[in-house]
Every structure is written in C-alpha cells, then in structure tokens.
N, CA and C atoms as an extended XYZ file, in Angstrom:
252
Properties=species:S:1:pos:R:3:atomname:S:1:resname:S:1:resid:I:1 pbc="F F F"
N         0.766       -1.210        0.072 N   UNK     1
C         0.195        0.043       -0.348 CA  UNK     1
C         0.798        1.361       -0.165 C   UNK     1
N         0.369        1.938       -0.731 N   UNK     2
C         1.386        3.432       -0.991 CA  UNK     2
C         0.782        4.497        0.234 C   UNK     2
N         2.247        5.002        0.761 N   UNK     3
C         2.399        5.442        1.515 CA  UNK     3
C         1.413        7.235        1.923 C   UNK     3
N         0.780        6.557        0.776 N   UNK     4
C         0.284        8.479        0.576 CA  UNK     4
C        -1.564        7.902        1.278 C   UNK     4
N        -1.939        6.274        1.349 N   UNK     5
C        -3.260        6.603        1.671 CA  UNK     5
C        -3.010        5.706        3.575 C   UNK     5
N        -1.328        5.656        4.363 N   UNK     6
C        -1.784        5.278        5.151 CA  UNK     6
C        -2.926        6.561        6.309 C   UNK     6
N        -3.153        6.146        7.509 N   UNK     7
C        -3.375        6.949        8.303 CA  UNK     7
C        -2.195        7.330        8.772 C   UNK     7
N        -2.766        8.319        9.485 N   UNK     8
C        -1.587        9.083       11.011 CA  UNK     8
C        -1.206        7.852       11.967 C   UNK     8
N        -2.387        7.214       12.159 N   UNK     9
C        -2.179        6.123       12.529 CA  UNK     9
C        -1.279        5.559       12.589 C   UNK     9
N        -1.794        4.320       11.257 N   UNK    10
C        -1.163        3.907       10.796 CA  UNK    10
C         0.608        3.896       10.096 C   UNK    10
N         0.745        5.149       10.141 N   UNK    11
C         2.416        5.813        9.776 CA  UNK    11
C         3.655        5.799       11.770 C   UNK    11
N         2.164        6.189       12.845 N   UNK    12
C         3.174        6.113       13.589 CA  UNK    12
C         3.604        4.851       13.908 C   UNK    12
N         2.351        3.451       13.264 N   UNK    13
C         2.833        2.325       13.890 CA  UNK    13
C         3.936        1.859       13.099 C   UNK    13
N         3.599        1.841       11.893 N   UNK    14
C         5.072        1.298       11.033 CA  UNK    14
C         6.650        1.983       11.797 C   UNK    14
N         6.234        3.552       11.485 N   UNK    15
C         7.467        3.949       11.747 CA  UNK    15
C         8.178        3.539       13.361 C   UNK    15
N         7.564        2.910       14.243 N   UNK    16
C         8.294        2.099       15.545 CA  UNK    16
C         8.088        0.953       15.601 C   UNK    16
N         7.704        0.231       14.492 N   UNK    17
C         7.872       -0.973       14.826 CA  UNK    17
C         9.564       -1.360       13.547 C   UNK    17
N         9.310       -0.390       13.118 N   UNK    18
C        11.084       -0.403       11.626 CA  UNK    18
C        12.066        0.542       13.311 C   UNK    18
N        11.567        1.014       13.906 N   UNK    19
C        12.754        1.431       14.697 CA  UNK    19
C        12.363        0.841       16.498 C   UNK    19
N        11.529        0.350       16.783 N   UNK    20
C        11.948       -0.492       18.172 CA  UNK    20
C        13.522       -1.459       18.451 C   UNK    20
N        14.865       -1.443       17.372 N   UNK    21
C        15.324       -2.033       17.720 CA  UNK    21
C        15.800       -1.291       18.521 C   UNK    21
N        15.737        0.411       18.457 N   UNK    22
C        16.122        1.190       19.779 CA  UNK    22
C        16.338        1.161       21.566 C   UNK    22
N        15.289       -0.403       21.039 N   UNK    23
C        14.585       -0.655       22.702 CA  UNK    23
C        15.206       -1.198       23.102 C   UNK    23
N        15.902       -1.745       22.904 N   UNK    24
C        16.683       -3.129       22.764 CA  UNK    24
C        16.375       -3.730       24.317 C   UNK    24
N        17.483       -3.289       25.437 N   UNK    25
C        17.586       -3.289       26.865 CA  UNK    25
C        16.382       -2.632       27.703 C   UNK    25
N        15.361       -1.929       27.370 N   UNK    26
C        14.672       -1.085       27.887 CA  UNK    26
C        14.313       -2.335       28.412 C   UNK    26
N        13.210       -3.016       29.767 N   UNK    27
C        12.056       -3.664       30.945 CA  UNK    27
C        11.354       -3.208       29.910 C   UNK    27
N        10.748       -4.174       29.691 N   UNK    28
C         8.466       -4.267       29.281 CA  UNK    28
C         7.939       -3.311       30.232 C   UNK    28
N         8.327       -3.106       31.703 N   UNK    29
C         7.491       -2.212       32.488 CA  UNK    29
C         8.005       -0.581       31.917 C   UNK    29
N         9.109       -0.560       31.521 N   UNK    30
C        10.030        0.739       30.234 CA  UNK    30
C         9.083        0.751       29.107 C   UNK    30
N         8.837        0.074       28.753 N   UNK    31
C         8.011       -0.403       27.379 CA  UNK    31
C         6.429        0.240       26.985 C   UNK    31
N         5.770       -0.316       28.449 N   UNK    32
C         4.502        0.050       28.822 CA  UNK    32
C         5.240        1.543       29.276 C   UNK    32
N         5.430        2.117       29.909 N   UNK    33
C         5.334        3.514       30.716 CA  UNK    33
C         5.337        4.076       28.807 C   UNK    33
N         5.919        3.873       28.148 N   UNK    34
C         6.675        4.576       26.822 CA  UNK    34
C         5.257        4.695       26.076 C   UNK    34
N         4.640        3.693       25.968 N   UNK    35
C         3.297        3.452       25.840 CA  UNK    35
C         1.985        4.210       25.596 C   UNK    35
N         1.712        4.102       26.899 N   UNK    36
C         0.926        5.050       27.657 CA  UNK    36
C         0.897        6.384       27.365 C   UNK    36
N         2.709        7.084       27.551 N   UNK    37
C         2.948        8.454       26.904 CA  UNK    37
C         2.721        8.696       25.716 C   UNK    37
N         2.258        8.005       25.245 N   UNK    38
C         2.227        8.130       23.649 CA  UNK    38
C         0.315        7.697       23.398 C   UNK    38
N         0.050        7.090       23.879 N   UNK    39
C        -1.552        6.198       23.907 CA  UNK    39
C        -2.158        8.108       24.170 C   UNK    39
N        -1.527        8.567       25.091 N   UNK    40
C        -2.358        9.868       25.922 CA  UNK    40
C        -2.230       10.821       25.973 C   UNK    40
N        -1.406       10.491       24.107 N   UNK    41
C        -0.742       12.738       23.489 CA  UNK    41
C        -2.452       13.019       22.739 C   UNK    41
N        -1.878       14.712       22.702 N   UNK    42
C        -3.219       15.353       22.561 CA  UNK    42
C        -2.617       15.992       21.589 C   UNK    42
N        -3.537       16.559       20.410 N   UNK    43
C        -2.790       17.939       19.184 CA  UNK    43
C        -2.691       16.780       17.445 C   UNK    43
N        -2.005       17.887       17.166 N   UNK    44
C        -1.735       17.912       15.797 CA  UNK    44
C        -1.326       16.284       15.756 C   UNK    44
N        -0.760       15.701       16.382 N   UNK    45
C         0.132       14.172       16.071 CA  UNK    45
C        -0.658       13.275       16.948 C   UNK    45
N        -1.719       13.656       17.535 N   UNK    46
C        -1.715       12.502       18.313 CA  UNK    46
C        -1.838       11.191       18.022 C   UNK    46
N        -2.657       11.296       16.290 N   UNK    47
C        -3.058       10.398       15.428 CA  UNK    47
C        -1.525        9.158       15.028 C   UNK    47
N        -0.943        9.917       15.416 N   UNK    48
C         0.219        9.596       14.955 CA  UNK    48
C         1.211        8.737       16.308 C   UNK    48
N         0.891        9.732       17.243 N   UNK    49
C         1.565        9.271       18.710 CA  UNK    49
C        -0.061        7.984       19.575 C   UNK    49
N        -0.946        7.876       18.878 N   UNK    50
C        -1.096        7.593       19.507 CA  UNK    50
C        -0.986        5.950       18.163 C   UNK    50
N        -0.920        5.481       17.198 N   UNK    51
C        -0.051        4.527       16.261 CA  UNK    51
C         1.227        3.538       16.978 C   UNK    51
N         1.922        5.077       17.801 N   UNK    52
C         3.369        4.161       18.156 CA  UNK    52
C         3.562        3.590       19.080 C   UNK    52
N         2.297        4.091       20.048 N   UNK    53
C         1.575        3.904       21.014 CA  UNK    53
C         1.527        2.433       21.453 C   UNK    53
N         0.227        1.943       20.795 N   UNK    54
C        -0.280        0.578       20.276 CA  UNK    54
C         0.686        0.595       19.809 C   UNK    54
N         1.842        0.016       19.346 N   UNK    55
C         2.900       -0.741       18.395 CA  UNK    55
C         3.497       -0.563       19.679 C   UNK    55
N         4.386        0.402       20.846 N   UNK    56
C         5.052       -0.556       21.903 CA  UNK    56
C         4.291       -1.056       22.901 C   UNK    56
N         2.623       -1.025       22.828 N   UNK    57
C         2.055       -1.867       24.412 CA  UNK    57
C         2.806       -3.050       22.961 C   UNK    57
N         1.991       -3.507       22.508 N   UNK    58
C         2.003       -5.031       21.964 CA  UNK    58
C         3.422       -5.571       21.958 C   UNK    58
N         3.982       -4.398       21.847 N   UNK    59
C         5.571       -5.262       22.183 CA  UNK    59
C         6.452       -5.333       23.413 C   UNK    59
N         5.670       -4.130       24.248 N   UNK    60
C         5.952       -4.261       26.173 CA  UNK    60
C         4.997       -6.112       26.135 C   UNK    60
N         3.682       -6.339       26.038 N   UNK    61
C         3.625       -6.860       25.559 CA  UNK    61
C         4.077       -8.392       25.951 C   UNK    61
N         4.747       -8.071       24.630 N   UNK    62
C         4.837       -9.111       23.920 CA  UNK    62
C         5.882       -9.819       24.536 C   UNK    62
N         6.969       -8.976       25.891 N   UNK    63
C         7.888       -8.862       26.841 CA  UNK    63
C         7.614       -9.428       27.602 C   UNK    63
N         6.257       -8.633       28.015 N   UNK    64
C         6.269       -9.726       28.821 CA  UNK    64
C         5.847      -11.168       29.012 C   UNK    64
N         5.278      -11.276       27.850 N   UNK    65
C         5.331      -13.065       27.715 CA  UNK    65
C         6.084      -13.755       27.289 C   UNK    65
N         7.438      -13.108       27.226 N   UNK    66
C         8.320      -13.907       26.824 CA  UNK    66
C         9.450      -14.149       27.690 C   UNK    66
N         9.412      -13.655       29.126 N   UNK    67
C         9.962      -13.641       29.849 CA  UNK    67
C         9.004      -14.586       30.953 C   UNK    67
N         7.550      -14.736       30.435 N   UNK    68
C         7.255      -14.840       31.670 CA  UNK    68
C         7.125      -16.681       31.353 C   UNK    68
N         7.237      -16.688       29.987 N   UNK    69
C         7.174      -18.413       29.323 CA  UNK    69
C         8.422      -18.387       29.477 C   UNK    69
N         9.693      -17.919       29.891 N   UNK    70
C        11.304      -18.350       29.780 CA  UNK    70
C        11.584      -18.489       31.520 C   UNK    70
N        11.032      -18.528       32.530 N   UNK    71
C        10.649      -18.340       33.773 CA  UNK    71
C         9.270      -19.615       33.724 C   UNK    71
N         8.396      -19.676       33.081 N   UNK    72
C         8.490      -20.626       33.090 CA  UNK    72
C         8.622      -22.203       32.361 C   UNK    72
N         9.074      -22.331       31.953 N   UNK    73
C        10.101      -22.922       31.072 CA  UNK    73
C        11.568      -23.845       32.110 C   UNK    73
N        11.796      -22.699       32.961 N   UNK    74
C        13.252      -23.026       33.663 CA  UNK    74
C        12.195      -23.317       35.165 C   UNK    74
N        11.112      -23.560       35.356 N   UNK    75
C        10.606      -24.236       36.775 CA  UNK    75
C        10.046      -25.086       36.436 C   UNK    75
N        10.028      -25.823       35.022 N   UNK    76
C        10.359      -27.110       34.925 CA  UNK    76
C        10.927      -27.624       34.874 C   UNK    76
N        12.474      -27.878       34.998 N   UNK    77
C        13.580      -28.014       34.894 CA  UNK    77
C        13.544      -28.060       36.317 C   UNK    77
N        13.029      -27.207       37.540 N   UNK    78
C        13.702      -27.740       39.038 CA  UNK    78
C        12.934      -29.029       39.230 C   UNK    78
N        13.622      -29.635       40.411 N   UNK    79
C        13.537      -30.263       40.743 CA  UNK    79
C        13.520      -30.565       42.786 C   UNK    79
N        12.879      -30.639       42.981 N   UNK    80
C        13.114      -29.926       44.264 CA  UNK    80
C        13.154      -32.089       44.999 C   UNK    80
N        14.519      -31.941       46.236 N   UNK    81
C        14.581      -33.122       46.514 CA  UNK    81
C        14.916      -33.282       47.269 C   UNK    81
N        13.608      -34.645       48.061 N   UNK    82
C        13.501      -34.528       49.326 CA  UNK    82
C        14.689      -35.467       50.246 C   UNK    82
N        15.328      -35.198       50.525 N   UNK    83
C        15.838      -35.257       52.213 CA  UNK    83
C        15.067      -36.477       53.667 C   UNK    83
N        15.325      -37.868       53.346 N   UNK    84
C        14.384      -38.256       54.299 CA  UNK    84
C        15.178      -38.762       55.333 C   UNK    84
C-alpha cells in the first residue's frame, strides 16, 4: 500500500515497528510506560503518537509473555530433592 493512503495512526505504528530496535535493553515496564505516554498524546500529532503507542504496548506485552514463558520453562527443569 502506498504511503499516501496510510492514516497517521498507521504511519506512527509502522515507524515504531521499524525503529523498535532502539528499545532493545529496555524492560517491559519501561516500554509500557512509553506506550502510555504516546497513547495519551493530544493535539495535531495525536493519531501518529497513538499508532506508536499501540505498537509499543504490543511490544511490551510480548516481552512480558516471553519473560513469563522463559521463567515457566526454567521452573519445569527444577526438581526438588527431599531428604528423608
């Protein structure tokens, strides 16, 4: 689809998607805080910011799920040895 036909929201979403490598070492909590800041922007660029915010929200949630799955997998490998 041509960039001319994209909404401001979609342009913001796509921009954040292409630039998210800059957030590599941020915690999911930091990314979610950033998402909330973008989602609540008002004014001329609000739709652009909301598109970015939604992408960061999705990214933060994905990172939380990945952490949960990692910890869940590690706990399956953990065995308890009882001393009798």
